[in-house]
NUDREN-749565 format. One record per residue (C-alpha): residue number from 1; x, y, z; residue in three letters. Coordinates in pm, 1 decimal, padded with zeros to 6 digits, always signed. Example, Ala and Ser with C-alpha at 12.3 -4.5 7.8 and 13.67 -1.06 7.14 Angstrom:
n,u,v,w,res
1,+01230.0,-00450.0,+00780.0,ALA;
2,+01367.0,-00106.0,+00714.0,SER;
//
This chain:
n,u,v,w,res
1,+06186.9,-01530.3,-02302.2,UNK;
2,+06464.9,-01431.5,-02070.1,UNK;
3,+06550.4,-01166.6,-01809.9,UNK;
4,+06742.2,-00849.9,-01874.6,UNK;
5,+07010.7,-00640.6,-01715.7,UNK;
6,+07051.6,-00266.1,-01706.3,UNK;
7,+07276.3,-00139.2,-01987.8,UNK;
8,+07559.0,+00080.0,-01864.7,UNK;
9,+07484.1,+00353.2,-02120.2,UNK;
10,+07141.0,+00409.7,-01969.4,UNK;
11,+07268.1,+00393.2,-01613.8,UNK;
12,+07501.9,+00684.5,-01691.3,UNK;
13,+07248.3,+00898.3,-01880.1,UNK;
14,+07219.5,+01232.8,-01691.6,UNK;
15,+06861.8,+01273.7,-01572.1,UNK;
16,+06892.3,+01651.7,-01566.0,UNK;
17,+06999.5,+01650.4,-01930.5,UNK;
18,+06713.8,+01413.2,-02014.3,UNK;
19,+06460.3,+01649.0,-01855.9,UNK;
20,+06607.4,+01948.4,-02035.9,UNK;
21,+06597.9,+01774.3,-02373.3,UNK;
22,+06247.9,+01639.6,-02320.6,UNK;
23,+06113.7,+01992.2,-02269.8,UNK;
24,+06272.2,+02124.7,-02588.7,UNK;
25,+06048.7,+02208.4,-02884.0,UNK;
26,+06056.2,+02000.5,-03200.5,UNK;
27,+06159.1,+01637.9,-03240.2,UNK;
28,+06318.1,+01429.1,-02968.5,UNK;
29,+06691.7,+01485.0,-02943.7,UNK;
30,+06914.8,+01207.7,-03077.8,UNK;
31,+07031.8,+01113.7,-02729.2,UNK;
32,+06673.4,+01074.1,-02611.2,UNK;
33,+06590.4,+00858.1,-02910.9,UNK;
34,+06883.3,+00634.7,-02820.4,UNK;
35,+06766.1,+00627.1,-02459.7,UNK;
36,+06405.6,+00522.7,-02530.2,UNK;
37,+06511.9,+00261.9,-02787.2,UNK;
38,+06760.8,+00118.8,-02537.4,UNK;
39,+06476.6,+00085.9,-02286.6,UNK;
40,+06265.0,-00083.1,-02553.4,UNK;
41,+06542.5,-00332.3,-02625.5,UNK;
42,+06550.4,-00450.9,-02262.3,UNK;
43,+06215.0,-00619.1,-02327.3,UNK;
44,+06195.6,-00998.7,-02311.0,UNK;
45,+06203.6,-01193.2,-02637.5,UNK;
46,+06181.3,-01556.0,-02740.8,UNK;
47,+06526.3,-01716.9,-02692.6,UNK;
48,+06653.3,-01359.8,-02644.8,UNK;
49,+06650.2,-01321.9,-03023.4,UNK;
50,+06565.0,-00949.3,-03000.6,UNK;
51,+06384.5,-00964.1,-03338.4,UNK;
52,+06324.0,-00591.3,-03379.1,UNK;
53,+06451.8,-00288.6,-03566.7,UNK;
54,+06372.6,+00077.9,-03507.9,UNK;
55,+06386.8,+00371.4,-03748.0,UNK;
56,+06331.3,+00736.7,-03661.5,UNK;
57,+06334.5,+01089.0,-03794.3,UNK;
58,+06300.3,+01231.0,-03444.0,UNK;
59,+05928.5,+01295.9,-03481.3,UNK;
60,+05819.3,+00930.9,-03497.3,UNK;
61,+05980.6,+00596.1,-03410.9,UNK;
62,+05893.2,+00305.4,-03638.5,UNK;
63,+05914.4,-00056.5,-03521.7,UNK;
64,+05997.7,-00327.4,-03775.9,UNK;
65,+06021.5,-00704.3,-03752.8,UNK;
66,+06372.2,-00841.4,-03804.1,UNK;
67,+06292.8,-01163.6,-03988.6,UNK;
68,+06656.0,-01269.3,-03982.1,UNK;
69,+06607.6,-01326.1,-03608.1,UNK;
70,+06284.9,-01520.9,-03635.0,UNK;
71,+06267.6,-01885.0,-03525.7,UNK;
72,+06181.6,-02019.9,-03867.7,UNK;
73,+06105.5,-02373.0,-03747.6,UNK;
74,+05938.8,-02317.1,-03409.5,UNK;
75,+05774.2,-01990.2,-03514.5,UNK;
76,+05699.4,-02010.2,-03885.2,UNK;
77,+05387.3,-01784.7,-03858.4,UNK;
78,+05584.0,-01518.7,-03665.4,UNK;
79,+05360.6,-01522.5,-03357.5,UNK;
80,+05649.3,-01540.4,-03109.9,UNK;
81,+05835.4,-01271.1,-03301.9,UNK;
82,+05529.0,-01045.7,-03276.1,UNK;
83,+05490.9,-01117.5,-02902.9,UNK;
84,+05853.7,-01015.2,-02854.5,UNK;
85,+05810.1,-00697.6,-03059.1,UNK;
86,+05489.1,-00615.4,-02870.5,UNK;
87,+05682.4,-00630.4,-02542.5,UNK;
88,+05947.1,-00396.9,-02685.4,UNK;
89,+05670.7,-00162.4,-02800.2,UNK;
90,+05530.7,-00149.7,-02446.5,UNK;
91,+05876.1,-00069.4,-02307.9,UNK;
92,+05917.8,+00205.4,-02568.6,UNK;
93,+05587.7,+00364.7,-02471.1,UNK;
94,+05687.7,+00360.6,-02104.0,UNK;
95,+06022.4,+00522.2,-02183.5,UNK;
96,+05855.2,+00805.5,-02374.7,UNK;
97,+05607.9,+00858.2,-02091.9,UNK;
98,+05906.1,+00873.9,-01859.3,UNK;
99,+06017.3,+01182.5,-02052.3,UNK;
100,+05688.9,+01352.2,-01971.2,UNK;
101,+05554.3,+01306.7,-02324.0,UNK;
102,+05225.4,+01146.6,-02417.4,UNK;
103,+05248.3,+00878.3,-02683.4,UNK;
104,+05031.2,+00750.9,-02969.0,UNK;
105,+05075.4,+00406.7,-03126.8,UNK;
106,+04960.0,+00312.0,-03476.2,UNK;
107,+04958.6,-00063.9,-03537.4,UNK;
108,+05050.7,-00195.1,-03883.1,UNK;
109,+05063.2,+00156.8,-04032.8,UNK;
110,+05166.6,+00051.3,-04386.3,UNK;
111,+04958.7,-00228.5,-04544.5,UNK;
112,+05222.2,-00255.2,-04819.9,UNK;
113,+05495.3,-00342.7,-04569.5,UNK;
114,+05413.1,-00637.2,-04338.4,UNK;
115,+05743.0,-00588.9,-04155.7,UNK;
116,+05635.1,-00241.6,-04039.1,UNK;
117,+05466.0,-00341.5,-03714.1,UNK;
118,+05400.1,-00008.0,-03546.5,UNK;
119,+05458.5,+00366.0,-03554.8,UNK;
120,+05510.6,+00543.0,-03223.1,UNK;
121,+05441.1,+00916.9,-03214.3,UNK;
122,+05562.0,+01111.2,-02907.5,UNK;
123,+05328.5,+01387.6,-02797.7,UNK;
124,+05410.2,+01758.9,-02792.7,UNK;
125,+05687.6,+01897.2,-02578.7,UNK;
126,+05454.9,+02030.1,-02308.5,UNK;
127,+05529.1,+01816.0,-02007.5,UNK;
128,+05265.9,+01566.4,-01895.3,UNK;
129,+05421.5,+01393.8,-01599.2,UNK;
130,+05397.7,+01013.4,-01586.3,UNK;
131,+05167.0,+00870.1,-01323.8,UNK;
132,+05311.5,+00699.7,-01018.2,UNK;
133,+05212.7,+00366.2,-01170.7,UNK;
134,+05386.2,+00440.8,-01501.6,UNK;
135,+05697.5,+00552.6,-01320.6,UNK;
136,+05701.2,+00234.9,-01109.3,UNK;
137,+05671.5,+00017.5,-01421.4,UNK;
138,+05952.4,+00207.2,-01589.6,UNK;
139,+06181.8,+00146.7,-01294.1,UNK;
140,+06080.9,-00220.9,-01292.5,UNK;
141,+06217.2,-00254.5,-01647.0,UNK;
142,+06565.2,-00283.2,-01495.0,UNK;
143,+06467.3,-00531.0,-01224.5,UNK;
144,+06252.7,-00778.4,-01417.5,UNK;
145,+06388.0,-01131.1,-01460.2,UNK;
146,+06249.9,-01457.2,-01588.4,UNK;
147,+06251.4,-01688.8,-01287.3,UNK;
148,+06338.7,-02057.3,-01316.5,UNK;
149,+06401.6,-02155.4,-00955.1,UNK;
150,+06150.0,-02279.8,-00698.8,UNK;
151,+05888.1,-02031.3,-00586.8,UNK;
152,+05809.8,-01971.6,-00221.6,UNK;
153,+05512.8,-02174.7,-00096.4,UNK;
154,+05272.3,-01879.1,-00067.7,UNK;
155,+05038.9,-01795.3,-00355.0,UNK;
156,+04993.8,-01453.3,-00513.3,UNK;
157,+04807.2,-01199.4,-00304.8,UNK;
158,+04453.1,-01118.0,-00412.2,UNK;
159,+04543.1,-00752.2,-00464.4,UNK;
160,+04825.1,-00848.4,-00699.5,UNK;
161,+04595.0,-01076.8,-00899.4,UNK;
162,+04359.3,-00780.4,-00946.9,UNK;
163,+04651.1,-00557.5,-01050.0,UNK;
164,+04768.5,-00815.4,-01306.4,UNK;
165,+04416.7,-00843.0,-01450.2,UNK;
166,+04397.1,-00465.4,-01486.7,UNK;
167,+04744.4,-00436.7,-01638.8,UNK;
168,+04662.6,-00693.8,-01905.3,UNK;
169,+04316.9,-00547.5,-01974.0,UNK;
170,+04471.1,-00204.4,-02037.3,UNK;
171,+04653.2,-00360.8,-02334.0,UNK;
172,+04335.9,-00513.6,-02478.8,UNK;
173,+04402.8,-00864.9,-02346.1,UNK;
174,+04246.4,-01095.1,-02090.1,UNK;
175,+04396.8,-01299.3,-01808.0,UNK;
176,+04250.8,-01633.1,-01701.9,UNK;
177,+04369.0,-01800.7,-01381.1,UNK;
178,+04427.6,-02174.0,-01416.8,UNK;
179,+04300.1,-02276.2,-01076.6,UNK;
180,+04040.2,-02552.4,-01094.8,UNK;
181,+04195.3,-02890.9,-01000.9,UNK;
182,+04086.5,-03070.0,-01317.0,UNK;
183,+04203.1,-02800.8,-01555.8,UNK;
184,+04530.5,-02756.6,-01369.7,UNK;
185,+04600.1,-03125.6,-01418.7,UNK;
186,+04501.7,-03104.3,-01785.2,UNK;
187,+04723.8,-02802.7,-01850.9,UNK;
188,+05014.7,-02957.5,-01658.1,UNK;
189,+04987.4,-03271.4,-01872.9,UNK;
190,+04968.4,-03067.8,-02194.2,UNK;
191,+05280.7,-02875.8,-02092.4,UNK;
192,+05468.7,-03196.3,-02003.6,UNK;
193,+05363.8,-03378.5,-02322.7,UNK;
194,+05458.5,-03083.7,-02543.5,UNK;
195,+05788.7,-03051.5,-02362.9,UNK;
196,+05871.4,-03416.4,-02430.4,UNK;
197,+05784.5,-03369.5,-02797.7,UNK;
198,+06005.4,-03060.3,-02810.8,UNK;
199,+06296.2,-03249.3,-02652.0,UNK;
200,+06260.7,-03528.9,-02908.5,UNK;
201,+06234.8,-03293.4,-03208.1,UNK;
202,+06585.2,-03263.8,-03350.8,UNK;
203,+06501.9,-02960.1,-03564.5,UNK;
204,+06359.5,-02778.3,-03263.1,UNK;
205,+06664.4,-02871.9,-03057.0,UNK;
206,+06898.5,-02755.1,-03332.0,UNK;
207,+06723.0,-02417.2,-03342.1,UNK;
208,+06752.4,-02389.8,-02963.9,UNK;
209,+07122.3,-02478.4,-02983.9,UNK;
210,+07174.1,-02206.7,-03245.2,UNK;
211,+07054.8,-01946.3,-02992.8,UNK;
212,+07238.1,-02093.2,-02691.7,UNK;
213,+07553.2,-01912.4,-02584.1,UNK;
214,+07851.7,-02040.4,-02386.0,UNK;
215,+08023.8,-01745.0,-02227.5,UNK;
216,+08345.5,-01931.5,-02152.3,UNK;
217,+08390.4,-02007.3,-02524.5,UNK;
218,+08416.3,-01637.5,-02614.8,UNK;
219,+08750.8,-01477.3,-02704.2,UNK;
220,+08894.4,-01258.0,-02426.0,UNK;
221,+08722.0,-00920.5,-02406.5,UNK;
222,+08426.2,-01018.9,-02622.6,UNK;
223,+08077.9,-00996.2,-02474.8,UNK;
224,+07755.2,-01170.4,-02564.0,UNK;
225,+07490.4,-00963.1,-02740.2,UNK;
226,+07199.0,-01203.3,-02778.9,UNK;
227,+07080.6,-01558.9,-02720.2,UNK;
228,+07054.2,-01766.0,-02402.3,UNK;
229,+07369.7,-01755.4,-02188.2,UNK;
230,+07460.5,-02069.9,-02000.1,UNK;
231,+07457.2,-01860.5,-01681.3,UNK;
232,+07082.0,-01803.5,-01735.5,UNK;
233,+06997.6,-02173.9,-01757.3,UNK;
234,+06810.8,-02319.8,-01459.9,UNK;
235,+06994.8,-02529.0,-01203.9,UNK;
236,+06999.4,-02904.2,-01258.4,UNK;
237,+06660.6,-03060.0,-01200.9,UNK;
238,+06469.4,-02732.1,-01189.9,UNK;
239,+06301.9,-02772.5,-01531.3,UNK;
240,+06127.4,-03091.5,-01423.8,UNK;
241,+06060.9,-02985.6,-01064.4,UNK;
242,+05707.4,-02927.7,-00944.9,UNK;
243,+05371.5,-02978.3,-01111.2,UNK;
244,+05431.6,-02757.8,-01414.9,UNK;
245,+05736.9,-02847.2,-01621.3,UNK;
246,+05956.4,-02565.0,-01748.0,UNK;
247,+06145.5,-02575.3,-02074.9,UNK;
248,+06499.2,-02709.8,-02031.8,UNK;
249,+06762.7,-02486.4,-02191.8,UNK;
250,+07055.9,-02708.1,-02089.6,UNK;
251,+07131.9,-02797.0,-02452.0,UNK;
252,+07473.0,-02954.6,-02396.1,UNK;
253,+07407.8,-03112.6,-02055.7,UNK;
254,+07675.9,-02897.9,-01893.7,UNK;
255,+07447.7,-02769.0,-01616.8,UNK;
256,+07333.2,-03119.3,-01525.1,UNK;
257,+07692.5,-03244.3,-01534.5,UNK;
258,+07815.2,-02963.9,-01310.2,UNK;
259,+07560.0,-03004.1,-01033.6,UNK;
260,+07318.1,-03262.4,-00902.7,UNK;
261,+06962.8,-03172.6,-00804.3,UNK;
262,+06935.7,-03082.3,-00437.8,UNK;
263,+06717.5,-03298.8,-00211.6,UNK;
264,+06463.1,-03020.1,-00178.9,UNK;
265,+06440.8,-02992.6,-00557.0,UNK;
266,+06396.2,-03367.2,-00599.5,UNK;
267,+06095.5,-03361.9,-00367.1,UNK;
268,+05977.1,-03015.9,-00461.1,UNK;
269,+05602.6,-02976.6,-00392.5,UNK;
270,+05583.6,-02646.0,-00579.4,UNK;
271,+05237.5,-02580.8,-00719.5,UNK;
272,+05251.0,-02219.8,-00841.2,UNK;
273,+04990.0,-01980.0,-00964.7,UNK;
274,+04936.5,-02037.2,-01336.1,UNK;
275,+04759.5,-01797.9,-01571.4,UNK;
276,+04671.7,-01779.0,-01939.3,UNK;
277,+04696.1,-01449.9,-02125.8,UNK;
278,+04454.8,-01439.5,-02418.6,UNK;
279,+04341.2,-01206.7,-02696.2,UNK;
280,+04006.3,-01176.4,-02877.6,UNK;
281,+04161.7,-01264.1,-03214.9,UNK;
282,+04468.6,-01442.2,-03343.1,UNK;
283,+04627.4,-01209.0,-03598.3,UNK;
284,+04934.3,-00988.4,-03602.3,UNK;
285,+04773.3,-00702.2,-03412.0,UNK;
286,+04650.5,-00945.4,-03145.2,UNK;
287,+04999.2,-01090.2,-03110.9,UNK;
288,+05149.9,-00743.6,-03068.9,UNK;
289,+04885.1,-00663.1,-02806.1,UNK;
290,+04963.5,-00990.7,-02628.3,UNK;
291,+05331.6,-00895.7,-02614.6,UNK;
292,+05241.3,-00558.8,-02464.5,UNK;
293,+05007.9,-00730.1,-02218.0,UNK;
294,+05281.1,-00974.7,-02120.6,UNK;
295,+05524.7,-00688.3,-02063.7,UNK;
296,+05270.9,-00500.6,-01849.8,UNK;
297,+05203.3,-00814.6,-01646.0,UNK;
298,+05570.1,-00893.7,-01588.1,UNK;
299,+05654.6,-00538.2,-01483.9,UNK;
300,+05349.9,-00517.8,-01254.9,UNK;
301,+05452.0,-00845.8,-01091.5,UNK;
302,+05807.7,-00718.0,-01048.5,UNK;
303,+05679.2,-00406.7,-00869.5,UNK;
304,+05507.4,-00637.1,-00617.8,UNK;
305,+05813.2,-00856.3,-00560.2,UNK;
306,+05674.2,-01141.9,-00770.7,UNK;
307,+05821.1,-01311.0,-01077.2,UNK;
308,+05721.8,-01537.3,-01364.1,UNK;
309,+05841.3,-01780.7,-01625.6,UNK;
310,+05666.7,-01908.8,-01936.2,UNK;
311,+05503.3,-02248.4,-01985.0,UNK;
312,+05449.8,-02200.5,-02356.6,UNK;
313,+05551.6,-02545.9,-02479.3,UNK;
314,+05196.6,-02646.5,-02585.9,UNK;
315,+05134.7,-02306.2,-02745.6,UNK;
316,+05427.6,-02353.5,-02984.9,UNK;
317,+05252.1,-02651.8,-03148.4,UNK;
318,+04922.5,-02638.3,-03336.1,UNK;
319,+04729.3,-02930.3,-03186.7,UNK;
320,+04832.1,-02878.7,-02819.7,UNK;
321,+04751.4,-02508.2,-02854.0,UNK;
322,+04398.8,-02591.9,-02969.4,UNK;
323,+04369.2,-02827.7,-02675.0,UNK;
324,+04476.1,-02553.1,-02428.7,UNK;
325,+04198.8,-02331.2,-02562.4,UNK;
326,+03949.0,-02615.3,-02526.8,UNK;
327,+04051.4,-02685.6,-02167.8,UNK;
328,+04038.0,-02322.5,-02054.6,UNK;
329,+03735.8,-02204.6,-02255.7,UNK;
330,+03866.5,-01849.2,-02292.5,UNK;
331,+03670.9,-01603.4,-02510.2,UNK;
332,+03950.4,-01583.8,-02763.4,UNK;
333,+04293.4,-01737.9,-02814.6,UNK;
334,+04552.3,-01820.6,-02548.8,UNK;
335,+04881.2,-01651.9,-02639.1,UNK;
336,+05090.8,-01707.7,-02323.4,UNK;
337,+05090.4,-01950.4,-02030.0,UNK;
338,+05269.7,-01826.4,-01719.6,UNK;
339,+05395.5,-01972.9,-01395.9,UNK;
340,+05382.2,-01701.8,-01127.0,UNK;
341,+05492.7,-01667.5,-00767.7,UNK;
342,+05732.0,-01509.4,-00521.8,UNK;
343,+06103.6,-01595.5,-00548.4,UNK;
344,+06235.5,-01841.1,-00294.0,UNK;
345,+06541.8,-01807.8,-00075.5,UNK;
346,+06761.9,-01979.2,-00336.6,UNK;
347,+06675.0,-01735.2,-00614.7,UNK;
348,+06961.3,-01670.4,-00859.0,UNK;
349,+06962.1,-01330.7,-01027.7,UNK;
350,+07102.1,-01338.7,-01379.5,UNK;
351,+07150.7,-01105.3,-01670.1,UNK;
352,+07097.3,-01167.4,-02038.0,UNK;
353,+07285.2,-00968.2,-02299.6,UNK;
354,+07148.5,-00703.4,-02531.1,UNK;
355,+07259.0,-00580.6,-02871.1,UNK;
356,+07408.5,-00229.9,-02891.0,UNK;
357,+07152.5,+00035.0,-02978.5,UNK;
358,+07353.6,+00116.5,-03292.1,UNK;
359,+07269.1,-00230.4,-03426.7,UNK;
360,+06892.3,-00189.3,-03396.2,UNK;
361,+06835.6,+00183.4,-03461.6,UNK;
362,+06858.2,+00367.2,-03793.8,UNK;
363,+06783.6,+00726.7,-03887.9,UNK;
364,+06591.1,+00874.2,-04177.2,UNK;
//
């Protein structure tokens, strides 16, 4: 999953007009529907596939899986798709709360339609102001980034760890710190082994290449709308730096060819905070909840000046995923492994593209 930038259309949306429309009786105005769906679409997604569709009549907003954007080799069960859609659902809820409306979510509302993941029902027009915490998370939507550089040497503050636990618990998930020396070594080895298997799997690499984007190959005036831009790929040597190996998105070797690892990267002692986000079960509703929990965690971390990247390589394969659960002994199923910390001095902000709201929103 990648970072996101603030779409210009939202940046220019008049707040006074938003407040006026939010207080009106009846369904949400069309412009507010576009606004909240745009916020939802800034959510992180696997390979920036953005595998979601929204449909609305103004009274409700329905979320659907877009199976044409599923990773059919790496994600045949649709777990990563559901995690992505769960994150978008969390963003959508925040955006509606930002209008002063309460919000109700119905998971899997139509048993006859497995693509219909959720129905979101905005509350009545009477204003119910968002809490300070909700407002902070909503602002963090525009600042959140996946972080692939070296973290600063300090570990997460205790107060932030508590906040992350609470944020995840509010979405029905649990958070387990990976902190004991033996289990940290075991998880680091599982991540590294799974990463090597991924790198040697031609079908997995081909799927990654299909979602990799080279900006300089675009025709003049054309902009990216999805996928992993080359500008978002970690600097040379960063994927293998430190104790916990990150996934390498340098599919054509152009990043490695353009720059050599710096001396500090080559001897990087980074040993970040690592955590496992887990759910009680392992079905579609659990996966959606895990996506919402991941979104809440990432936005909470952003509010505190922290950042994260995923270490999900062993979770994308059946046997290593079972082994992660055995090592960590969580009361459920690990859905996400995260590397967490505070950005270092060499941090590189980057943006990843988003599809126009017209491509993901329909009416009726």
